[in-house]
C-alpha positions in Angstrom: 0.0 0.1 0.1 1.0 3.7 -0.5 2.5 5.7 2.3 2.9 9.3 0.7 0.4 10.6 -1.7 -0.2 13.9 -3.5 -3.7 15.3 -4.3 -3.7 18.0 -7.1 -7.1 19.6 -7.6 -8.1 23.3 -7.6 -11.4 22.6 -5.7 -10.4 22.5 -1.9 -13.8 20.5 -1.5 -12.4 17.7 -3.8 -8.9 17.9 -2.3 -10.7 17.1 1.2 -12.9 14.4 0.2 -10.0 12.5 -1.6 -7.9 13.1 1.7 -10.7 11.5 3.8 -10.5 8.3 1.5 -6.7 8.2 2.0 -7.1 8.9 5.8 -9.7 5.9 5.8 -7.1 3.8 4.1 -4.5 4.4 6.8 -2.1 6.3 4.3 0.2 8.3 6.8 1.4 11.0 4.4 -1.1 13.1 2.5 -0.3 16.4 0.7 -2.5 18.8 -1.5 -1.7 21.3 -4.0 -4.2 23.6 -6.2 -1.9 23.8 -9.2 -0.2 21.6 -11.6 3.0 23.4 -11.5 3.2 23.0 -7.7 2.5 19.2 -8.2 5.4 18.6 -10.4 7.7 20.7 -8.2 6.6 19.0 -5.1 7.2 15.6 -6.5 10.5 16.4 -7.8 11.6 18.1 -4.7 10.4 15.1 -2.6 12.5 12.7 -4.9 15.5 14.7 -4.6 15.2 14.7 -0.7 14.9 11.0 -0.7 11.4 10.8 0.5 9.5 10.2 -2.8 5.8 10.3 -3.5 4.3 6.7 -4.1 1.1 8.2 -5.7 -0.6 11.3 -7.3 -4.2 11.8 -7.6 -5.0 14.4 -10.3 -7.7 16.2 -11.9 -7.9 16.9 -15.5 -9.4 20.6 -15.7 -7.7 23.3 -13.8 -9.3 26.7 -14.2 -7.1 29.6 -15.1 -6.4 32.7 -12.6 -4.0 35.4 -12.3 -1.2 32.9 -11.7 0.6 32.0 -14.9 1.4 28.3 -15.3 3.4 26.2 -17.4 1.4 23.0 -16.9 -2.0 23.8 -17.4 -4.0 20.5 -17.1 -4.0 17.1 -15.3 -3.1 15.5 -18.9 0.0 17.6 -19.3 0.8 17.1 -15.5 0.4 13.2 -15.8 2.6 13.0 -19.0 5.5 15.1 -17.2 5.1 13.1 -14.0 5.6 9.5 -16.1 8.4 11.2 -18.2 10.3 12.1 -15.1 9.1 9.2 -12.6 8.1 6.2 -14.6 7.3 4.1 -11.4 5.1 6.6 -9.9 1.5 5.7 -9.8 -1.0 8.4 -11.0 -4.8 8.3 -10.6 -6.9 10.7 -12.8 -10.2 11.6 -10.9 -12.2 13.8 -13.2 -15.7 14.4 -14.3 -14.5 13.9 -18.1 -15.9 10.6 -19.5 -14.8 10.8 -23.1 -13.5 7.4 -24.2 -10.5 8.8 -26.4 -9.3 11.0 -23.6 -9.2 8.1 -21.0 -7.6 5.6 -23.8 -4.8 8.3 -24.2 -4.4 8.7 -20.6 -4.1 4.8 -20.0 -2.2 3.8 -23.1 -0.1 6.7 -24.1 0.4 8.6 -21.0 0.9 5.6 -18.6 -1.7 6.6 -16.2 -2.5 3.7 -13.8 -6.4 4.5 -13.0 -9.2 6.7 -14.4 -12.0 7.3 -11.9 -14.9 9.3 -12.6 -16.1 12.0 -10.3 -19.8 11.3 -9.1 -22.0 9.7 -6.7 -19.8 6.6 -6.6 -16.4 8.6 -7.2 -14.9 8.4 -4.0 -15.9 4.7 -3.4 -14.4 4.0 -6.7 -11.2 5.7 -5.9 -10.5 3.5 -3.1 -10.9 0.4 -5.2 -8.7 2.1 -7.9 -6.0 2.6 -5.1 -6.2 -1.1 -3.9 -6.2 -1.9 -7.5 -3.0 -0.2 -8.6 -1.2 -0.9 -5.5 -1.3 -4.5 -7.0 -0.1 -3.5 -10.4 -3.6 -3.7 -11.9 -4.9 -0.9 -14.0 -8.6 0.5 -12.9 -11.0 2.4 -14.9 -14.6 3.6 -13.8 -17.2 1.3 -15.3 -18.8 3.8 -17.6 -15.3 4.3 -19.5 -13.9 0.7 -19.1 -14.4 0.5 -23.0 -11.2 2.8 -23.3 -9.3 -0.5 -22.5 -10.6 -2.6 -25.3 -10.0 -2.1 -29.2 -11.2 1.3 -30.6 -14.4 1.5 -32.4 -14.4 2.6 -36.1 -16.6 5.4 -35.1 -14.6 6.9 -32.3 -12.4 9.8 -32.9 -9.6 11.5 -31.0 -9.7 14.7 -29.0 -7.5 16.2 -31.9 -10.5 15.6 -34.3 -13.0 16.9 -31.7 -11.3 20.1 -31.5 -11.0 20.2 -35.4 -14.9 19.7 -35.7 -15.8 22.2 -33.2 -13.7 24.9 -35.3 -15.5 23.6 -38.3 -18.9 24.0 -36.8 -18.0 27.9 -36.0 -17.6 28.5 -39.7 -13.9 28.5 -39.4 -12.0 27.7 -42.8 -9.1 25.3 -42.9 -6.2 28.0 -42.7 -8.0 29.7 -39.7 -8.2 26.4 -38.0 -4.3 25.6 -38.8 -3.5 29.2 -37.4 -5.6 28.7 -34.3 -4.1 25.3 -33.6 -0.5 26.7 -33.9 -1.6 29.3 -31.4 -3.0 26.8 -29.1 0.0 24.6 -29.5 -2.2 21.7 -30.7 -0.1 19.4 -33.0 -0.3 18.9 -36.1 -1.0 22.4 -36.8 0.2 22.4 -40.6 -2.5 23.6 -43.1 -1.8 20.3 -45.0 -2.4 18.2 -41.5 -5.8 20.0 -41.1 -6.8 19.4 -44.8 -5.8 15.9 -44.6 -7.6 15.2 -41.3 -10.9 16.8 -42.6 -10.6 14.7 -45.6 -10.4 11.3 -43.6 -13.2 12.4 -41.3 -15.3 13.2 -44.5 -14.5 9.5 -45.7 -14.9 8.0 -42.3 -18.5 9.6 -41.7 -19.7 9.5 -45.4 -19.9 13.0 -45.8 -19.7 14.7 -49.2 -18.6 18.0 -47.8 -17.9 19.9 -44.3 -21.4 21.0 -43.7 -22.6 17.4 -44.0 -19.8 16.1 -41.8 -20.7 18.7 -39.1 -24.5 17.6 -39.2 -23.3 14.0 -39.0 -21.2 14.3 -36.0 -23.9 16.5 -34.0 -26.4 14.0 -34.8 -24.1 11.5 -33.0 -23.6 13.7 -30.3 -19.7 14.0 -30.8 -19.8 17.8 -30.8 
């Protein structure tokens, strides 16, 4: 079982709820931060001092405020933590239930568990902690398909952003520029054009207007 855990969430009420679960499980050292940058710095400092963290529990979404942050989301935090500390266990605790996001976090970022916030969230968090302490991956039931083979109709987060911009009436070069500003890769015009073409083929759309109508009917945007 874990002995030193860091909770990263910008809502103090969530931090307190997760802390209560950890205290119930008799985890002796529990630390809390409200910013992703602070989480990474705290983990690095602890490792340098020879008293490393065993587990990090992080949200995905962190609201921006007056303080400038280099790491702006739990997605980016999880990736940075795993790059620096591959053996560190990470649980994402979030309201987000998009399968592509969960799949990316588990399979690409190396996150060990994904727990959906909700009525059973804290109960599932305890299950997740027990599971990953035995080196098993845990995901909440409503997103467990993220561990299965990808469906033909599933699309990535990149595609969702692309389709949202198309739905706003933006043309391809405008989307490419916006992606570059937001550091969403790939952001070249040719990449955007190619991806829209592939999405039209995938959804059987003759043009961008029909593509947007189709994905809206499917509830994808």
